[in-house]
N, C-alpha and C positions, 0 to 999 in steps of 0.2 A: 619666657613672658608669664607674668602673673595671672592673667585672664585664662590663658590655656591651662595653667596649673589648677587653677580654681575649677574650671570646666572638668577636667579629668577627675578631680578629687570628688566631685559630685557625680561621677559616672554619666556625665553628659545630661544631667537633669537641669541644672542651673541655667536660667537665660540671663539677659542683662540686668533685670532688677535685683536678683539674688547675688549675682556676681558683683554688681556695685556695692551691695551691702557688705559683701565679704571684703572687699578693697577698702571700705571704709573702716571695718574692723581692723585691718592691717595699717591704718593710719595713712591711706592713700587718699589725695583729694583728686576726685575724678567724677564727671557727671555720668548719669545712666545713659543719656544720649551718645556720648562719647564711647562708652563701654559698648553699647549696641553697634556703633559704627565700626568698631575695631572687631567685634565678634562677626559682623557681616563681612568684612574684607577677609577674615581668616576662614569663613565658610563653617563658623561654629554656631549652632543653634541649640537652644534648651528644649527639653521636651516635657510634657506633663505627664506624670505617672498614672494620673486617673485617666480612664477612658471616658469620653464624652458619648452619652447615650441620649438620643432624641426620644422624649417620652410625649406622646400625644394620646389623647383620649379618642378611642374609636367606639362610637356607639353600636351596640348590637342590635340589629333589627328585629331579632327574634326573642328578645328580652321582654319579659311582662313588667310593667310599672305597677306599683301599689295603687290602690284606689285613692282618690283625693277626698278624705274624710272631712276636711274643713271647707270644701267648696270654694277655693281660692278664685278670685277673679282679679287678675293684675291690670287689665286694661279696661278702664271704665269710660273711656271716650271724652273725658273732660281734662281740662289743663290742671296741672298741680300748682297750687299757690301756697307760699309760705307765710304770707302776711296779708294785712288789709289792703284792699285796692285803694290807691291813691291817684288823683289826677293832677296834672300840673297845668296851672293856668296862668 
């Protein structure tokens, strides 16, 4: 079967999208969903060669922050308006 040949040729990396693209290169007319269904029935899955790493920022409670030299005040307690006030009557 061509799907298994493509999967072996890719050393088990290719999933349904890449396998479908290879089949299209071989002038085969088949949809990605059909390839995925056949691969699922054969127990063949693709893998991602890149490792997925979760990166989050953890604030260090002992770090010292620089002094605020411009004395920023983000909350002024008033609503922000972008234009003139209009009333509908």
